[in-house]
C-alpha positions in Angstrom: 125.0 -49.5 148.1 123.6 -46.8 150.0 120.0 -47.3 151.9 118.5 -45.1 150.1 119.2 -46.9 146.6 118.4 -50.5 148.7 114.8 -48.5 149.1 114.9 -47.4 145.3 115.6 -50.6 144.3 113.1 -52.6 146.4 110.2 -50.5 145.4 111.2 -51.0 142.0 110.8 -54.5 142.9 107.3 -54.9 143.6 106.6 -52.8 141.3 108.8 -52.0 138.2 105.8 -49.3 136.4 106.2 -47.2 139.7 106.4 -43.4 138.6 109.5 -41.2 139.3 106.8 -39.0 141.9 105.6 -42.0 143.6 109.0 -43.5 144.1 110.0 -39.5 145.6 106.7 -39.7 147.8 108.0 -43.4 149.3 111.7 -41.9 150.0 111.4 -38.1 150.4 113.1 -37.6 147.7 112.4 -35.1 145.0 111.4 -36.4 141.3 114.4 -35.4 139.9 116.7 -37.4 142.2 115.0 -40.3 142.2 115.7 -39.7 138.3 119.0 -39.2 138.8 119.6 -42.3 141.3 117.5 -45.0 139.2 119.7 -44.0 136.2 122.8 -44.1 138.1 121.7 -47.8 139.2 120.6 -48.7 135.8 124.2 -47.2 134.6 126.2 -49.3 137.5 124.3 -52.4 136.5 122.1 -52.8 139.7 119.0 -52.4 137.5 119.1 -54.6 134.6 115.9 -53.9 132.9 112.1 -53.5 133.1 110.0 -56.5 132.3 105.9 -57.6 132.4 105.0 -60.7 134.4 102.5 -62.8 132.4 100.4 -65.9 133.4 101.8 -68.8 131.6 98.8 -70.8 131.8 97.0 -67.6 129.9 99.5 -68.5 127.1 98.6 -71.8 126.4 101.8 -72.8 128.5 100.6 -74.7 131.6 103.5 -77.6 131.8 106.9 -76.5 133.3 109.5 -78.9 133.6 112.9 -78.6 134.8 115.7 -80.3 132.6 118.8 -81.6 133.9 121.8 -81.3 130.9 124.9 -83.8 130.9 127.1 -83.6 127.7 127.7 -87.0 125.8 131.5 -86.1 125.8 133.0 -84.2 129.0 135.8 -83.2 127.0 134.0 -81.3 124.3 134.1 -77.2 124.5 131.3 -76.4 126.9 129.3 -74.5 124.9 125.9 -76.0 125.6 124.4 -72.5 126.5 125.1 -71.5 122.8 123.7 -74.1 121.2 120.5 -73.9 123.4 120.0 -69.9 122.8 117.8 -70.0 119.9 115.2 -72.9 121.6 112.6 -70.0 123.1 110.9 -72.9 125.2 113.5 -72.3 127.4 113.2 -70.0 130.1 116.1 -70.4 132.6 119.1 -72.1 131.8 121.8 -72.3 135.1 125.6 -73.8 135.1 125.5 -76.1 138.4 127.7 -77.9 140.3 127.2 -81.9 140.1 126.1 -84.8 138.3 124.3 -82.7 135.4 126.2 -79.6 134.1 123.2 -77.2 133.3 119.3 -77.4 134.6 116.8 -75.5 132.4 113.6 -74.5 133.0 111.2 -75.2 130.4 107.5 -74.2 129.3 104.9 -76.1 127.4 101.6 -76.7 126.5 101.2 -80.6 126.5 103.0 -83.2 127.6 103.8 -83.9 123.3 105.3 -80.5 122.8 107.8 -81.5 126.1 108.7 -85.3 124.4 109.5 -82.9 120.9 111.5 -80.4 122.9 113.6 -82.7 124.9 114.5 -84.3 121.3 115.0 -80.9 120.0 117.6 -79.8 123.1 119.4 -83.5 122.8 119.9 -83.0 119.0 120.8 -79.6 119.2 123.1 -79.3 122.1 124.5 -83.4 121.9 123.6 -84.2 125.6 121.8 -86.5 127.5 118.6 -85.3 129.4 117.0 -85.7 133.1 113.7 -84.3 133.2 111.2 -83.4 136.4 107.6 -82.5 135.6 106.5 -79.6 137.9 102.9 -80.5 139.1 102.5 -77.6 141.2 103.9 -73.8 142.0 103.2 -72.6 145.1 105.5 -69.7 144.7 108.1 -68.2 142.0 109.7 -65.4 140.3 111.3 -63.9 143.9 113.7 -61.4 143.1 116.5 -61.1 144.8 116.1 -59.1 148.5 117.5 -55.2 148.0 117.8 -55.2 151.4 120.8 -58.0 153.1 119.6 -61.3 155.0 120.7 -61.6 158.7 123.9 -63.6 159.2 122.3 -65.6 161.9 
């Protein structure tokens, strides 16, 4: 990816609502050139979407947990993500190496909501779970950098 495209992606990571005019001022490109580059980045799948960032606490979702999921029958088809896709409390689903098959990040309002969610996950996907409750989050939501990291 060209350095200029990396700069555009970095600016949009910092502020996804930045106008083409402001992006142009920050990169030295015309508004139409920025528009074309951003459109190409979207078409190539580099930029996959734009979203609002909201406070989970403001939505009443003050409890975050990480749930490790292990199928009861390892020979069964690996369809856990499809079986859990309808559960809105699941924010992320990561396929992982190790004892577990998946780790889920969930947000709920109360411990009893978490207990109910665990029962629904176990039932929907025929899995066992191991849950870690998050006590605090010093930071999260860090996006991948648009610039390569040192290999050092």
